All heavy atoms as a GROMACS GRO file, in nm:
protein
  613
    1MET      N    1  -2.018   1.035  -1.956
    1MET     CA    2  -1.975   1.145  -1.871
    1MET      C    3  -1.930   1.095  -1.734
    1MET      O    4  -1.842   1.154  -1.674
    1MET     CB    5  -2.090   1.245  -1.858
    1MET     CG    6  -2.054   1.368  -1.783
    1MET     SD    7  -1.931   1.462  -1.872
    1MET     CE    8  -1.926   1.607  -1.777
    2GLU      N    9  -1.991   0.988  -1.687
    2GLU     CA   10  -1.954   0.935  -1.555
    2GLU      C   11  -1.810   0.883  -1.553
    2GLU      O   12  -1.742   0.896  -1.452
    2GLU     CB   13  -2.049   0.822  -1.515
    2GLU     CG   14  -2.188   0.868  -1.483
    2GLU     CD   15  -2.277   0.752  -1.445
    2GLU    OE1   16  -2.227   0.641  -1.425
    2GLU    OE2   17  -2.399   0.774  -1.434
    3TRP      N   18  -1.765   0.825  -1.664
    3TRP     CA   19  -1.630   0.769  -1.666
    3TRP      C   20  -1.524   0.878  -1.655
    3TRP      O   21  -1.416   0.855  -1.604
    3TRP     CB   22  -1.609   0.683  -1.791
    3TRP     CG   23  -1.613   0.761  -1.920
    3TRP    CD1   24  -1.722   0.792  -1.994
    3TRP    CD2   25  -1.501   0.818  -1.986
    3TRP    NE1   26  -1.686   0.865  -2.103
    3TRP    CE2   27  -1.550   0.882  -2.102
    3TRP    CE3   28  -1.365   0.822  -1.961
    3TRP    CZ2   29  -1.467   0.950  -2.189
    3TRP    CZ3   30  -1.283   0.887  -2.049
    3TRP    CH2   31  -1.335   0.951  -2.162
    4ILE      N   32  -1.555   1.000  -1.702
    4ILE     CA   33  -1.461   1.112  -1.689
    4ILE      C   34  -1.447   1.150  -1.542
    4ILE      O   35  -1.335   1.173  -1.494
    4ILE     CB   36  -1.508   1.232  -1.773
    4ILE    CG1   37  -1.502   1.198  -1.922
    4ILE    CG2   38  -1.422   1.354  -1.744
    4ILE    CD1   39  -1.559   1.305  -2.012
    5ILE      N   40  -1.555   1.155  -1.470
    5ILE     CA   41  -1.551   1.190  -1.328
    5ILE      C   42  -1.475   1.084  -1.250
    5ILE      O   43  -1.391   1.117  -1.165
    5ILE     CB   44  -1.695   1.208  -1.273
    5ILE    CG1   45  -1.762   1.327  -1.342
    5ILE    CG2   46  -1.693   1.227  -1.122
    5ILE    CD1   47  -1.909   1.341  -1.312
    6ILE      N   48  -1.500   0.958  -1.280
    6ILE     CA   49  -1.430   0.849  -1.211
    6ILE      C   50  -1.280   0.853  -1.242
    6ILE      O   51  -1.196   0.837  -1.153
    6ILE     CB   52  -1.492   0.713  -1.249
    6ILE    CG1   53  -1.634   0.705  -1.192
    6ILE    CG2   54  -1.405   0.599  -1.199
    6ILE    CD1   55  -1.711   0.585  -1.240
    7THR      N   56  -1.244   0.881  -1.367
    7THR     CA   57  -1.104   0.890  -1.406
    7THR      C   58  -1.033   1.004  -1.334
    7THR      O   59  -0.921   0.989  -1.287
    7THR     CB   60  -1.093   0.908  -1.558
    7THR    OG1   61  -1.161   0.800  -1.623
    7THR    CG2   62  -0.948   0.910  -1.602
    8VAL      N   63  -1.098   1.118  -1.326
    8VAL     CA   64  -1.039   1.233  -1.256
    8VAL      C   65  -1.020   1.201  -1.108
    8VAL      O   66  -0.915   1.234  -1.049
    8VAL     CB   67  -1.127   1.359  -1.276
    8VAL    CG1   68  -1.083   1.471  -1.183
    8VAL    CG2   69  -1.122   1.404  -1.420
    9ILE      N   70  -1.116   1.136  -1.046
    9ILE     CA   71  -1.104   1.100  -0.905
    9ILE      C   72  -0.988   1.003  -0.883
    9ILE      O   73  -0.911   1.019  -0.788
    9ILE     CB   74  -1.237   1.040  -0.853
    9ILE    CG1   75  -1.343   1.149  -0.846
    9ILE    CG2   76  -1.219   0.975  -0.717
    9ILE    CD1   77  -1.483   1.099  -0.816
   10VAL      N   78  -0.972   0.906  -0.972
   10VAL     CA   79  -0.862   0.809  -0.959
   10VAL      C   80  -0.727   0.878  -0.977
   10VAL      O   81  -0.632   0.852  -0.901
   10VAL     CB   82  -0.880   0.694  -1.060
   10VAL    CG1   83  -0.755   0.609  -1.069
   10VAL    CG2   84  -1.001   0.609  -1.023
   11ILE      N   85  -0.716   0.968  -1.073
   11ILE     CA   86  -0.589   1.039  -1.096
   11ILE      C   87  -0.555   1.129  -0.977
   11ILE      O   88  -0.439   1.132  -0.932
   11ILE     CB   89  -0.596   1.120  -1.227
   11ILE    CG1   90  -0.598   1.023  -1.346
   11ILE    CG2   91  -0.480   1.217  -1.238
   11ILE    CD1   92  -0.623   1.089  -1.480
   12VAL      N   93  -0.652   1.199  -0.924
   12VAL     CA   94  -0.627   1.286  -0.807
   12VAL      C   95  -0.587   1.201  -0.686
   12VAL      O   96  -0.495   1.237  -0.612
   12VAL     CB   97  -0.750   1.374  -0.777
   12VAL    CG1   98  -0.738   1.442  -0.642
   12VAL    CG2   99  -0.771   1.475  -0.887
   13ALA      N  100  -0.651   1.088  -0.667
   13ALA     CA  101  -0.616   1.000  -0.555
   13ALA      C  102  -0.473   0.947  -0.570
   13ALA      O  103  -0.399   0.937  -0.472
   13ALA     CB  104  -0.715   0.884  -0.546
   14ALA      N  105  -0.433   0.913  -0.693
   14ALA     CA  106  -0.296   0.866  -0.716
   14ALA      C  107  -0.194   0.976  -0.689
   14ALA      O  108  -0.088   0.950  -0.630
   14ALA     CB  109  -0.283   0.814  -0.859
   15LEU      N  110  -0.223   1.098  -0.730
   15LEU     CA  111  -0.133   1.210  -0.703
   15LEU      C  112  -0.119   1.236  -0.553
   15LEU      O  113  -0.008   1.260  -0.503
   15LEU     CB  114  -0.182   1.336  -0.774
   15LEU     CG  115  -0.166   1.338  -0.926
   15LEU    CD1  116  -0.234   1.461  -0.983
   15LEU    CD2  117  -0.021   1.333  -0.964
   16VAL      N  118  -0.229   1.232  -0.481
   16VAL     CA  119  -0.226   1.252  -0.335
   16VAL      C  120  -0.145   1.141  -0.269
   16VAL      O  121  -0.064   1.167  -0.178
   16VAL     CB  122  -0.368   1.261  -0.278
   16VAL    CG1  123  -0.368   1.254  -0.127
   16VAL    CG2  124  -0.437   1.388  -0.326
   17ALA      N  125  -0.161   1.018  -0.314
   17ALA     CA  126  -0.086   0.906  -0.257
   17ALA      C  127   0.064   0.922  -0.282
   17ALA      O  128   0.146   0.896  -0.192
   17ALA     CB  129  -0.135   0.774  -0.316
   18CYS      N  130   0.102   0.967  -0.401
   18CYS     CA  131   0.244   0.988  -0.431
   18CYS      C  132   0.304   1.099  -0.346
   18CYS      O  133   0.416   1.087  -0.296
   18CYS     CB  134   0.263   1.021  -0.579
   18CYS     SG  135   0.238   0.881  -0.688
   19ILE      N  136   0.230   1.206  -0.326
   19ILE     CA  137   0.279   1.316  -0.243
   19ILE      C  138   0.292   1.273  -0.097
   19ILE      O  139   0.392   1.305  -0.031
   19ILE     CB  140   0.188   1.439  -0.258
   19ILE    CG1  141   0.204   1.498  -0.398
   19ILE    CG2  142   0.218   1.545  -0.152
   19ILE    CD1  143   0.105   1.606  -0.432
   20LEU      N  144   0.196   1.199  -0.047
   20LEU     CA  145   0.206   1.150   0.092
   20LEU      C  146   0.322   1.054   0.109
   20LEU      O  147   0.391   1.057   0.211
   20LEU     CB  148   0.074   1.082   0.132
   20LEU     CG  149  -0.045   1.174   0.150
   20LEU    CD1  150  -0.171   1.092   0.180
   20LEU    CD2  151  -0.019   1.275   0.261
   21TRP      N  152   0.348   0.970   0.008
   21TRP     CA  153   0.463   0.879   0.013
   21TRP      C  154   0.593   0.957   0.017
   21TRP      O  155   0.683   0.926   0.095
   21TRP     CB  156   0.461   0.786  -0.109
   21TRP     CG  157   0.586   0.708  -0.126
   21TRP    CD1  158   0.622   0.596  -0.058
   21TRP    CD2  159   0.694   0.738  -0.214
   21TRP    NE1  160   0.746   0.554  -0.100
   21TRP    CE2  161   0.791   0.639  -0.195
   21TRP    CE3  162   0.715   0.838  -0.307
   21TRP    CZ2  163   0.909   0.639  -0.267
   21TRP    CZ3  164   0.833   0.838  -0.378
   21TRP    CH2  165   0.928   0.739  -0.357
   22ALA      N  166   0.605   1.061  -0.065
   22ALA     CA  167   0.727   1.142  -0.069
   22ALA      C  168   0.747   1.217   0.063
   22ALA      O  169   0.860   1.228   0.113
   22ALA     CB  170   0.723   1.239  -0.185
   23LYS      N  171   0.640   1.267   0.123
   23LYS     CA  172   0.652   1.336   0.252
   23LYS      C  173   0.696   1.240   0.362
   23LYS      O  174   0.774   1.276   0.449
   23LYS     CB  175   0.520   1.403   0.288
   23LYS     CG  176   0.493   1.527   0.208
   23LYS     CD  177   0.376   1.604   0.265
   23LYS     CE  178   0.361   1.732   0.189
   23LYS     NZ  179   0.384   1.848   0.270
   24GLN      N  180   0.647   1.117   0.360
   24GLN     CA  181   0.687   1.017   0.458
   24GLN      C  182   0.834   0.979   0.438
   24GLN      O  183   0.909   0.964   0.534
   24GLN     CB  184   0.598   0.893   0.448
   24GLN     CG  185   0.628   0.786   0.548
   24GLN     CD  186   0.600   0.830   0.691
   24GLN    OE1  187   0.514   0.913   0.715
   24GLN    NE2  188   0.673   0.776   0.784
   25LEU      N  189   0.875   0.964   0.313
   25LEU     CA  190   1.013   0.926   0.282
   25LEU      C  191   1.111   1.037   0.318
   25LEU      O  192   1.227   1.010   0.352
   25LEU     CB  193   1.025   0.891   0.134
   25LEU     CG  194   1.155   0.830   0.088
   25LEU    CD1  195   1.181   0.698   0.159
   25LEU    CD2  196   1.153   0.810  -0.061
   26SER      N  197   1.068   1.162   0.314
   26SER     CA  198   1.157   1.273   0.345
   26SER      C  199   1.196   1.276   0.493
   26SER      O  200   1.289   1.346   0.531
   26SER     CB  201   1.094   1.406   0.306
   26SER     OG  202   0.985   1.436   0.389
   27LYS      N  203   1.128   1.200   0.576
   27LYS     CA  204   1.164   1.193   0.718
   27LYS      C  205   1.280   1.098   0.741
   27LYS      O  206   1.337   1.096   0.850
   27LYS     CB  207   1.043   1.147   0.800
   27LYS     CG  208   0.928   1.246   0.795
   27LYS     CD  209   0.808   1.196   0.870
   27LYS     CE  210   0.691   1.292   0.856
   27LYS     NZ  211   0.569   1.239   0.917
   28HIS      N  212   1.317   1.019   0.642
   28HIS     CA  213   1.427   0.924   0.655
   28HIS      C  214   1.561   0.994   0.634
   28HIS      O  215   1.568   1.097   0.570
   28HIS     CB  216   1.414   0.812   0.550
   28HIS     CG  217   1.298   0.722   0.575
   28HIS    ND1  218   1.306   0.586   0.565
   28HIS    CD2  219   1.170   0.747   0.608
   28HIS    CE1  220   1.189   0.532   0.591
   28HIS    NE2  221   1.104   0.630   0.617
   29LYS      N  222   1.665   0.935   0.688
   29LYS     CA  223   1.800   0.986   0.670
   29LYS      C  224   1.861   0.928   0.543
   29LYS      O  225   1.838   0.812   0.510
   29LYS     CB  226   1.890   0.948   0.788
   29LYS     CG  227   1.855   1.017   0.916
   29LYS     CD  228   1.911   1.155   0.916
   29LYS     CE  229   1.889   1.218   1.052
   29LYS     NZ  230   1.929   1.356   1.054
   30PHE      N  231   1.936   1.009   0.473
   30PHE     CA  232   2.009   0.965   0.355
   30PHE      C  233   2.157   0.988   0.377
   30PHE      O  234   2.195   1.079   0.449
   30PHE     CB  235   1.962   1.043   0.231
   30PHE     CG  236   1.822   1.010   0.191
   30PHE    CD1  237   1.715   1.075   0.249
   30PHE    CD2  238   1.797   0.914   0.096
   30PHE    CE1  239   1.585   1.044   0.213
   30PHE    CE2  240   1.669   0.883   0.059
   30PHE     CZ  241   1.562   0.948   0.118
   31GLN      N  242   2.240   0.906   0.314
   31GLN     CA  243   2.384   0.919   0.327
   31GLN      C  244   2.444   0.934   0.188
   31GLN      O  245   2.416   0.854   0.098
   31GLN     CB  246   2.445   0.798   0.396
   31GLN     CG  247   2.594   0.809   0.417
   31GLN     CD  248   2.649   0.688   0.488
   31GLN    OE1  249   2.580   0.589   0.505
   31GLN    NE2  250   2.773   0.696   0.529
   32CYS      N  251   2.528   1.035   0.171
   32CYS     CA  252   2.592   1.060   0.044
   32CYS      C  253   2.699   0.954   0.018
   32CYS      O  254   2.774   0.918   0.108
   32CYS     CB  255   2.655   1.198   0.044
   32CYS     SG  256   2.742   1.238  -0.108
   33LYS      N  257   2.706   0.905  -0.104
   33LYS     CA  258   2.806   0.804  -0.139
   33LYS      C  259   2.944   0.868  -0.154
   33LYS      O  260   3.044   0.800  -0.140
   33LYS     CB  261   2.768   0.735  -0.270
   33LYS     CG  262   2.638   0.659  -0.265
   33LYS     CD  263   2.650   0.531  -0.191
   33LYS     CE  264   2.710   0.427  -0.280
   33LYS     NZ  265   2.722   0.298  -0.217
   34ALA      N  266   2.952   0.998  -0.179
   34ALA     CA  267   3.081   1.064  -0.200
   34ALA      C  268   3.143   1.112  -0.068
   34ALA      O  269   3.259   1.083  -0.040
   34ALA     CB  270   3.064   1.182  -0.296
   35CYS      N  271   3.065   1.184   0.014
   35CYS     CA  272   3.122   1.243   0.136
   35CYS      C  273   3.075   1.173   0.263
   35CYS      O  274   3.123   1.206   0.371
   35CYS     CB  275   3.091   1.392   0.143
   35CYS     SG  276   2.916   1.430   0.166
   36SER      N  277   2.983   1.080   0.254
   36SER     CA  278   2.931   1.000   0.367
   36SER      C  279   2.859   1.081   0.474
   36SER      O  280   2.843   1.034   0.586
   36SER     CB  281   3.043   0.918   0.431
   36SER     OG  282   3.098   0.829   0.338
   37LYS      N  283   2.815   1.201   0.444
   37LYS     CA  284   2.739   1.280   0.541
   37LYS      C  285   2.592   1.244   0.531
   37LYS      O  286   2.541   1.213   0.425
   37LYS     CB  287   2.759   1.429   0.516
   37LYS     CG  288   2.900   1.472   0.548
   37LYS     CD  289   2.909   1.620   0.554
   37LYS     CE  290   3.052   1.657   0.592
   37LYS     NZ  291   3.068   1.799   0.612
   38GLU      N  292   2.523   1.250   0.645
   38GLU     CA  293   2.381   1.219   0.650
   38GLU      C  294   2.299   1.346   0.641
   38GLU      O  295   2.339   1.450   0.692
   38GLU     CB  296   2.347   1.146   0.780
   38GLU     CG  297   2.407   1.008   0.787
   38GLU     CD  298   2.364   0.933   0.913
   38GLU    OE1  299   2.290   0.992   0.995
   38GLU    OE2  300   2.405   0.819   0.928
   39PHE      N  301   2.184   1.335   0.576
   39PHE     CA  302   2.095   1.450   0.562
   39PHE      C  303   1.954   1.402   0.534
   39PHE      O  304   1.931   1.286   0.504
   39PHE     CB  305   2.143   1.542   0.449
   39PHE     CG  306   2.144   1.477   0.313
   39PHE    CD1  307   2.036   1.491   0.228
   39PHE    CD2  308   2.253   1.404   0.270
   39PHE    CE1  309   2.036   1.431   0.104
   39PHE    CE2  310   2.254   1.344   0.147
   39PHE     CZ  311   2.145   1.358   0.062
   40ASN      N  312   1.859   1.493   0.550
   40ASN     CA  313   1.720   1.467   0.513
   40ASN      C  314   1.693   1.538   0.381
   40ASN      O  315   1.728   1.655   0.365
   40ASN     CB  316   1.624   1.520   0.619
   40ASN     CG  317   1.625   1.436   0.743
   40ASN    OD1  318   1.719   1.365   0.770
   40ASN    ND2  319   1.520   1.446   0.820
   41ALA      N  320   1.630   1.470   0.289
   41ALA     CA  321   1.598   1.529   0.159
   41ALA      C  322   1.459   1.591   0.164
   41ALA      O  323   1.373   1.549   0.241
   41ALA     CB  324   1.604   1.423   0.050
   42LYS      N  325   1.438   1.691   0.081
   42LYS     CA  326   1.306   1.755   0.072
   42LYS      C  327   1.212   1.663  -0.004
   42LYS      O  328   1.252   1.593  -0.097
   42LYS     CB  329   1.317   1.889   0.002
   42LYS     CG  330   1.397   1.989   0.080
   42LYS     CD  331   1.402   2.121   0.008
   42LYS     CE  332   1.485   2.220   0.087
   42LYS     NZ  333   1.500   2.347   0.018
   43TRP      N  334   1.084   1.666   0.032
   43TRP     CA  335   0.987   1.575  -0.028
   43TRP      C  336   0.969   1.601  -0.176
   43TRP      O  337   0.949   1.508  -0.253
   43TRP     CB  338   0.854   1.581   0.046
   43TRP     CG  339   0.778   1.709   0.026
   43TRP    CD1  340   0.786   1.821   0.101
   43TRP    CD2  341   0.683   1.736  -0.078
   43TRP    NE1  342   0.701   1.917   0.052
   43TRP    CE2  343   0.636   1.868  -0.058
   43TRP    CE3  344   0.632   1.662  -0.184
   43TRP    CZ2  345   0.544   1.927  -0.142
   43TRP    CZ3  346   0.538   1.722  -0.266
   43TRP    CH2  347   0.495   1.852  -0.245
   44ASN      N  348   0.978   1.728  -0.219
   44ASN     CA  349   0.958   1.756  -0.361
   44ASN      C  350   1.075   1.707  -0.446
   44ASN      O  351   1.057   1.678  -0.564
   44ASN     CB  352   0.930   1.903  -0.386
   44ASN     CG  353   1.037   1.994  -0.330
   44ASN    OD1  354   1.128   1.950  -0.262
   44ASN    ND2  355   1.024   2.122  -0.358
   45LYS      N  356   1.194   1.695  -0.388
   45LYS     CA  357   1.307   1.636  -0.460
   45LYS      C  358   1.292   1.485  -0.471
   45LYS      O  359   1.331   1.425  -0.571
   45LYS     CB  360   1.439   1.669  -0.390
   45LYS     CG  361   1.468   1.815  -0.375
   45LYS     CD  362   1.492   1.881  -0.508
   45LYS     CE  363   1.527   2.027  -0.488
   45LYS     NZ  364   1.533   2.100  -0.612
   46LEU      N  365   1.237   1.424  -0.368
   46LEU     CA  366   1.218   1.278  -0.370
   46LEU      C  367   1.103   1.236  -0.462
   46LEU      O  368   1.102   1.125  -0.513
   46LEU     CB  369   1.191   1.228  -0.228
   46LEU     CG  370   1.308   1.237  -0.134
   46LEU    CD1  371   1.263   1.207   0.008
   46LEU    CD2  372   1.417   1.142  -0.176
   47LEU      N  373   1.008   1.325  -0.482
   47LEU     CA  374   0.892   1.293  -0.564
   47LEU      C  375   0.932   1.262  -0.708
   47LEU      O  376   0.876   1.172  -0.770
   47LEU     CB  377   0.793   1.409  -0.561
   47LEU     CG  378   0.656   1.388  -0.624
   47LEU    CD1  379   0.582   1.275  -0.555
   47LEU    CD2  380   0.576   1.515  -0.616
   48PHE      N  381   1.033   1.332  -0.759
   48PHE     CA  382   1.077   1.313  -0.897
   48PHE      C  383   1.213   1.247  -0.909
   48PHE      O  384   1.272   1.246  -1.017
   48PHE     CB  385   1.078   1.448  -0.970
   48PHE     CG  386   0.942   1.512  -0.975
   48PHE    CD1  387   0.914   1.623  -0.898
   48PHE    CD2  388   0.843   1.459  -1.055
   48PHE    CE1  389   0.789   1.682  -0.903
   48PHE    CE2  390   0.717   1.517  -1.060
   48PHE     CZ  391   0.690   1.629  -0.983
   49ALA      N  392   1.265   1.192  -0.800
   49ALA     CA  393   1.398   1.129  -0.802
   49ALA      C  394   1.391   0.989  -0.863
   49ALA      O  395   1.297   0.914  -0.841
   49ALA     CB  396   1.454   1.120  -0.661
   50ILE      N  397   1.494   0.957  -0.938
   50ILE     CA  398   1.509   0.822  -0.991
   50ILE      C  399   1.562   0.737  -0.876
   50ILE      O  400   1.656   0.775  -0.808
   50ILE     CB  401   1.607   0.821  -1.109
   50ILE    CG1  402   1.553   0.906  -1.223
   50ILE    CG2  403   1.632   0.679  -1.156
   50ILE    CD1  404   1.652   0.927  -1.335
   51HIS      N  405   1.499   0.621  -0.854
   51HIS     CA  406   1.544   0.537  -0.744
   51HIS      C  407   1.531   0.389  -0.779
   51HIS      O  408   1.456   0.351  -0.867
   51HIS     CB  409   1.465   0.567  -0.616
   51HIS     CG  410   1.321   0.527  -0.624
   51HIS    ND1  411   1.226   0.604  -0.687
   51HIS    CD2  412   1.256   0.418  -0.578
   51HIS    CE1  413   1.110   0.544  -0.679
   51HIS    NE2  414   1.123   0.430  -0.614
   52SER      N  415   1.611   0.312  -0.707
   52SER     CA  416   1.608   0.167  -0.719
   52SER      C  417   1.638   0.110  -0.581
   52SER      O  418   1.747   0.133  -0.527
   52SER     CB  419   1.713   0.121  -0.820
   52SER     OG  420   1.721  -0.019  -0.821
   53ASP      N  421   1.544   0.039  -0.525
   53ASP     CA  422   1.555  -0.015  -0.389
   53ASP      C  423   1.587   0.097  -0.291
   53ASP      O  424   1.506   0.185  -0.271
   53ASP     CB  425   1.659  -0.127  -0.383
   53ASP     CG  426   1.617  -0.249  -0.464
   53ASP    OD1  427   1.495  -0.271  -0.475
   53ASP    OD2  428   1.705  -0.319  -0.515
   54ASP      N  429   1.705   0.096  -0.230
   54ASP     CA  430   1.743   0.197  -0.131
   54ASP      C  431   1.836   0.304  -0.187
   54ASP      O  432   1.898   0.378  -0.112
   54ASP     CB  433   1.809   0.131  -0.011
   54ASP     CG  434   1.710   0.050   0.071
   54ASP    OD1  435   1.588   0.072   0.055
   54ASP    OD2  436   1.753  -0.035   0.150
   55TYR      N  437   1.848   0.315  -0.317
   55TYR     CA  438   1.937   0.412  -0.380
   55TYR      C  439   1.854   0.517  -0.454
   55TYR      O  440   1.765   0.484  -0.531
   55TYR     CB  441   2.033   0.342  -0.477
   55TYR     CG  442   2.125   0.247  -0.407
   55TYR    CD1  443   2.098   0.112  -0.402
   55TYR    CD2  444   2.238   0.293  -0.342
   55TYR    CE1  445   2.181   0.024  -0.337
   55TYR    CE2  446   2.323   0.206  -0.276
   55TYR     CZ  447   2.293   0.072  -0.274
   55TYR     OH  448   2.376  -0.014  -0.208
   56TYR      N  449   1.886   0.642  -0.428
   56TYR     CA  450   1.813   0.754  -0.488
   56TYR      C  451   1.912   0.847  -0.554
   56TYR      O  452   2.019   0.874  -0.499
   56TYR     CB  453   1.735   0.831  -0.381
   56TYR     CG  454   1.620   0.752  -0.325
   56TYR    CD1  455   1.639   0.655  -0.229
   56TYR    CD2  456   1.492   0.775  -0.370
   56TYR    CE1  457   1.534   0.582  -0.178
   56TYR    CE2  458   1.385   0.703  -0.321
   56TYR     CZ  459   1.408   0.606  -0.225
   56TYR     OH  460   1.302   0.534  -0.177
   57GLU      N  461   1.879   0.899  -0.671
   57GLU     CA  462   1.964   0.997  -0.737
   57GLU      C  463   1.917   1.137  -0.700
   57GLU      O  464   1.835   1.196  -0.769
   57GLU     CB  465   1.962   0.976  -0.888
   57GLU     CG  466   2.042   0.856  -0.930
   57GLU     CD  467   2.068   0.855  -1.079
   57GLU    OE1  468   2.048   0.958  -1.146
   57GLU    OE2  469   2.110   0.749  -1.127
   58ILE      N  470   1.968   1.185  -0.588
   58ILE     CA  471   1.938   1.320  -0.542
   58ILE      C  472   2.070   1.389  -0.511
   58ILE      O  473   2.172   1.324  -0.491
   58ILE     CB  474   1.845   1.320  -0.418
   58ILE    CG1  475   1.900   1.231  -0.308
   58ILE    CG2  476   1.706   1.280  -0.456
   58ILE    CD1  477   1.817   1.230  -0.182
   59ARG      N  478   2.068   1.520  -0.508
   59ARG     CA  479   2.190   1.598  -0.489
   59ARG      C  480   2.219   1.616  -0.340
   59ARG      O  481   2.132   1.652  -0.262
   59ARG     CB  482   2.175   1.734  -0.555
   59ARG     CG  483   2.304   1.810  -0.565
   59ARG     CD  484   2.292   1.931  -0.654
   59ARG     NE  485   2.248   1.904  -0.789
   59ARG     CZ  486   2.327   1.863  -0.888
   59ARG    NH1  487   2.454   1.843  -0.865
   59ARG    NH2  488   2.278   1.843  -1.009
   60CYS      N  489   2.344   1.590  -0.302
   60CYS     CA  490   2.388   1.607  -0.163
   60CYS      C  491   2.398   1.757  -0.133
   60CYS      O  492   2.461   1.831  -0.210
   60CYS     CB  493   2.523   1.539  -0.143
   60CYS     SG  494   2.595   1.566   0.020
   61PRO      N  495   2.341   1.805  -0.022
   61PRO     CA  496   2.349   1.947   0.010
   61PRO      C  497   2.489   1.990   0.057
   61PRO      O  498   2.518   2.109   0.060
   61PRO     CB  499   2.246   1.965   0.121
   61PRO     CG  500   2.230   1.830   0.181
   61PRO     CD  501   2.257   1.731   0.072
   62TYR      N  502   2.575   1.896   0.093
   62TYR     CA  503   2.708   1.929   0.145
   62TYR      C  504   2.812   1.937   0.034
   62TYR      O  505   2.882   2.036   0.020
   62TYR     CB  506   2.752   1.828   0.250
   62TYR     CG  507   2.660   1.826   0.370
   62TYR    CD1  508   2.570   1.723   0.389
   62TYR    CD2  509   2.664   1.928   0.464
   62TYR    CE1  510   2.485   1.720   0.497
   62TYR    CE2  511   2.578   1.927   0.574
   62TYR     CZ  512   2.490   1.823   0.589
   62TYR     OH  513   2.406   1.822   0.697
   63CYS      N  514   2.822   1.830  -0.047
   63CYS     CA  515   2.927   1.827  -0.149
   63CYS      C  516   2.872   1.847  -0.290
   63CYS      O  517   2.948   1.850  -0.386
   63CYS     CB  518   3.004   1.695  -0.143
   63CYS     SG  519   2.909   1.550  -0.191
   64ASN      N  520   2.741   1.859  -0.304
   64ASN     CA  521   2.674   1.883  -0.431
   64ASN      C  522   2.690   1.768  -0.530
   64ASN      O  523   2.675   1.786  -0.650
   64ASN     CB  524   2.721   2.015  -0.492
   64ASN     CG  525   2.613   2.082  -0.572
   64ASN    OD1  526   2.496   2.052  -0.556
   64ASN    ND2  527   2.651   2.173  -0.658
   65HIS      N  528   2.721   1.649  -0.480
   65HIS     CA  529   2.737   1.531  -0.564
   65HIS      C  530   2.599   1.476  -0.599
   65HIS      O  531   2.517   1.454  -0.512
   65HIS     CB  532   2.820   1.426  -0.489
   65HIS     CG  533   2.836   1.298  -0.564
   65HIS    ND1  534   2.746   1.196  -0.556
   65HIS    CD2  535   2.932   1.257  -0.649
   65HIS    CE1  536   2.786   1.095  -0.632
   65HIS    NE2  537   2.898   1.131  -0.690
   66LYS      N  538   2.575   1.455  -0.728
   66LYS     CA  539   2.448   1.396  -0.769
   66LYS      C  540   2.478   1.256  -0.819
   66LYS      O  541   2.552   1.236  -0.914
   66LYS     CB  542   2.380   1.477  -0.878
   66LYS     CG  543   2.245   1.419  -0.914
   66LYS     CD  544   2.171   1.505  -1.013
   66LYS     CE  545   2.035   1.442  -1.040
   66LYS     NZ  546   1.958   1.520  -1.136
   67GLY      N  547   2.423   1.162  -0.752
   67GLY     CA  548   2.443   1.022  -0.788
   67GLY      C  549   2.359   0.939  -0.697
   67GLY      O  550   2.257   0.981  -0.648
   68CYS      N  551   2.401   0.819  -0.673
   68CYS     CA  552   2.325   0.729  -0.588
   68CYS      C  553   2.347   0.766  -0.442
   68CYS      O  554   2.459   0.768  -0.394
   68CYS     CB  555   2.366   0.584  -0.612
   68CYS     SG  556   2.318   0.524  -0.773
   69ILE      N  557   2.239   0.797  -0.375
   69ILE     CA  558   2.240   0.830  -0.234
   69ILE      C  559   2.174   0.715  -0.162
   69ILE      O  560   2.065   0.673  -0.196
   69ILE     CB  561   2.164   0.961  -0.205
   69ILE    CG1  562   2.214   1.075  -0.293
   69ILE    CG2  563   2.173   0.997  -0.059
   69ILE    CD1  564   2.353   1.122  -0.264
   70GLU      N  565   2.239   0.662  -0.061
   70GLU     CA  566   2.190   0.544   0.008
   70GLU      C  567   2.101   0.584   0.125
   70GLU      O  568   2.139   0.665   0.208
   70GLU     CB  569   2.308   0.462   0.059
   70GLU     CG  570   2.269   0.332   0.123
   70GLU     CD  571   2.391   0.250   0.159
   70GLU    OE1  572   2.502   0.285   0.119
   70GLU    OE2  573   2.373   0.152   0.231
   71LYS      N  574   1.984   0.527   0.131
   71LYS     CA  575   1.892   0.553   0.242
   71LYS      C  576   1.938   0.474   0.363
   71LYS      O  577   1.967   0.356   0.353
   71LYS     CB  578   1.749   0.512   0.204
   71LYS     CG  579   1.648   0.544   0.310
   71LYS     CD  580   1.507   0.516   0.264
   71LYS     CE  581   1.484   0.368   0.261
   71LYS     NZ  582   1.344   0.332   0.242
   72GLN      N  583   1.945   0.538   0.478
   72GLN     CA  584   1.987   0.471   0.600
   72GLN      C  585   1.873   0.388   0.656
   72GLN      O  586   1.761   0.436   0.666
   72GLN     CB  587   2.029   0.574   0.706
   72GLN     CG  588   2.157   0.646   0.670
   72GLN     CD  589   2.276   0.553   0.674
   72GLN    OE1  590   2.281   0.461   0.755
   72GLN    NE2  591   2.369   0.573   0.585
   73ASN      N  592   1.901   0.265   0.690
   73ASN     CA  593   1.801   0.180   0.754
   73ASN      C  594   1.798   0.212   0.903
   73ASN      O  595   1.898   0.243   0.963
   73ASN     CB  596   1.836   0.033   0.734
   73ASN     CG  597   1.823  -0.010   0.590
   73ASN    OD1  598   1.744   0.046   0.516
   73ASN    ND2  599   1.902  -0.105   0.549
   74SER      N  600   1.682   0.203   0.962
   74SER     CA  601   1.667   0.233   1.104
   74SER      C  602   1.677   0.104   1.186
   74SER      O  603   1.591   0.072   1.266
   74SER     CB  604   1.533   0.302   1.128
   74SER     OG  605   1.428   0.218   1.085
   75ASP      N  606   1.783   0.026   1.164
   75ASP     CA  607   1.805  -0.100   1.238
   75ASP      C  608   1.862  -0.073   1.375
   75ASP      O  609   1.938   0.010   1.398
   75ASP     CB  610   1.900  -0.191   1.160
   75ASP     CG  611   1.836  -0.240   1.030
   75ASP    OD1  612   1.713  -0.239   1.018
   75ASP    OD2  613   1.913  -0.279   0.943
   0.00000   0.00000   0.00000
């Protein structure tokens, strides 16, 4: 019975960590590859977005293009 409690605690902690990561990432600027406009994405869209390095497949709110959206670096 103890292993069930430990497993539930680990799963809940992982979910909380993923949500906090998505909320932090939503503060970053994104640039659309089609129209080059910058925008902030909602955290719930980023939570389930397919991504690779600095490219995210999220929908642009301006041109509605869904494809690779480049995250702007704060250099």
